[in-house]
N, C-alpha and C positions, 0 to 999 in steps of 0.2 A: 844434849847440847847434842843436834839432829846435824850428821857430817853431810855435805851436799855433795853428790860426783856429777860428774860431769861428760855432757855427750860427747863422739867425736870428734863435732865440728867444733865445740866449745873448748871444749880440750887442745885444738891445733891452736884456736884463739891465745888463749893463758899460755901456753906454752912461750909467745913471742913475746910475752911483757917480759919488759928488758930487766937485767936482771943487774947488779953493779953494787957497790960501797953506798950508793946515795939514798936516803931515802922520796919513795916514790910518792908523786901524788895525782890520784890515778882516778877521772872520771870512766863512768859505762854510759853513753847518750840510746837508750832507749834500751833500759839494762832487764824491762820485763817481770822476771821474776828473781831478776840476781843472784846464779849459780854464779853466776864469774865471778862477780865482787867475792862475793860471800867466800867459795869455794878458797880464795884467791890470799884473802884475808883467815881463812883454815889455814890452807898451805903454803908458809911464809920459811922460806927459806934464810940459810945466813945473807947469800948475797941479790935476797931481793925483797925486802920490810916496804912495807903502803901503812904510809906518815897521815895518807886523806884520803879517803873515798868519794866520794859523791856518783850514787846513783839514780841516775836521770831518765826521766821521759816525759810524753808531750801530755803525758793521760795520766788521770791520779790512779783511776783499776789498776792498772799494770803496778803503779807507783805502791799501793795498799798491799798489791804481793809481794813487791820486792819486800814491801817492811818486815808481812808472816814468815818471812822464807828467814831474814836476816831477825829475829826475833827467837826462830825456830833454833836456829846455829847457834846463838848469844853473837852474835856479829853488831847486833842495834845499835847499839852505842861508837860505835866504832864506823860510821857512816853516815853522809847525810842522803837528804832523799829529798829531790827536789823539780818538780815542773817545768818544765822548759821547755824551747821548740828549738830538738838539737843542742849549738854551745852558745846561742844567746847568757843564757841565766847563766854561765858561768866566768870567775874573772880567767884572764889568763896563766896564774901560776895552780889553777886547780886542774885545768888541765897539760898537764907534764906530759902524764901519757894517756891517751885517750882511745878508746875500744867503738867502734861502730860495730857492729854484728847485726848478720840478720834481713838488714836490709837494704832493698831495689839499690845497686849502682847510684842512678842518678837522683834518690833522697838522699845520697850519701854525698855524694856533688854540694846538693844545693844548702848541707847544715853546712859542711868544708867554706862553701862560698859566704855563707850570711855571719863567719866566725866572728863577734865583738873584734877580733886583731887581725894584722896582715901580715905580721911574724910571728912565721914557725922556727923559728933557730933553737936548735937544744931542745923541740918537743920530740914525739914518736904518735905515729899513726899506727892504730891495729886497725883491720879495715877486712870487715866478711863480708865478703854481699854475693846477696843471693841473684843478682840479675844485674846489666844492662854494665857487665865488664869491662868490652870496647868503651864504652864511653867514656868506665872512673877508669881505668888504665891511660886512655886518651888525655881528659884531664887534668890528672896528674900530671903529666909528660908538659904539658904548657903552663901547669902553674906555675913550674917550678918544686918541685918534689920528686921524691928520686924513692925508686921501690926498689929496695934494699933483699927482701928476700919475700918467694910467697913459700909455703906450703899445703899442704894436700891434705884431703881427711878422705874416709869412706863414712858416711851412715846410713848403714839402710844397704838401698840399693843405689844411692846419689852422695854422690862426692863433690865437695866443695872446696876453695882455697882463702885462706887467708895472706893478705896483703901487711908485711911491715915496711911506714915507713915514714920518712924523716924528711926535710926541708934540705933543696939541694938539685942538682942538674945530673935530669939523668941521659940516657942517648935515645935516640930517635927506637922509637917502634915500629917493624915490621907492621902491617896489613896481618899478618895473622899472629902476632905476638901481642897482639889487641885484644883479641879474642881470646890467647890460650896460655897469656904469660910467657917471657922465656924460659930452655928449655932448663933443668936441672937435674939431681940428680934424684928427685924425690922418685919411690920407690912405685908411687903409683903413675905421672906422671906418663908413663903409657898409656892407662888405663883412661885418664886428662885426653890427651892428644884425640884416644877415641871416639869420646862426648865429642869432641869438638866438631871432626872431619862428619861423626855421621851427619848431627844438627847441621851443619854447614852442607852436605852434599842435600839433604830434602829440601834445605830455602832453595837452594838452587835449581832443583828440580822440581818445582811449585813455579817457581817464577820460570821456569822453564816452561812450563806450558799454558800458563799466563798469554804470554805470545805478548803481552800489549807492549808498547813503545817507552812508557811508563818503567817499565819495568825493568826495561833494557842494560841499565848505565849501574842500576844495581844489582843486577847478573853479573855483570860485571867482576864489580866489587868483591862479591861473593866466589862469581869460580877463582882471583887471584886469594882469597883466604885460603879454601880451600887447597891450593897447590901448595902455599906457606906450609898449613898446620899435617899433607904428607909433605913436606918435605921434611919438617922440621921431624916429623914419626921414623922415617927414619935417621936420619944424625943421631935422636937420640940413643935408636937401638946399638947404632955400631958402636955409638959410648958408651953402649951396655957387654957390647961384647965381648 
């Protein structure tokens, strides 16, 4: 049996898979090599048992790689491999815990919007977006989802965020919070805010140089975000002292 080892990004995703007395039905959407579900099967503590695992992908190529990973890890018989578009090929009970990682935020919105059910009560979403984070957080807020927790992970020079999401009311997010999430005691939070402050400054400076009328409102939005991010960084530093 070949043991699977997770990258820091996927380990942060795995750490947010819920624990409890009940067995879990888990769906990994866009599974690719299926490293995450295989690792979860190989590392099951008493308070997190997987009863049913679906590794899903839109294409047959990634699913072939997923099968190979599972076969080498002696987990193939514990998993189902399904070609499907997002959640469309799953029943609601099969997605009690749904992981969507390594995709753009807009793709995640599309997957959630096209789900074949509308009742998300009691279901857990673990989302690891690679882009379009303001759009994703805004969509979740506007569509009855609550971001319960965000965790950060560093992989090489890159930083990633992972969102633990459930159905529920969420307080409105400020423009800066849409970009960087709410402040937390995560040790990487300061670096995460520095990353977004730098990106926002570059984007605002580029628009200022353009000096076109159509960029004016967008530039003002970015300046508001930048002010909020700087304020959040100061608040985070004060809490750390």
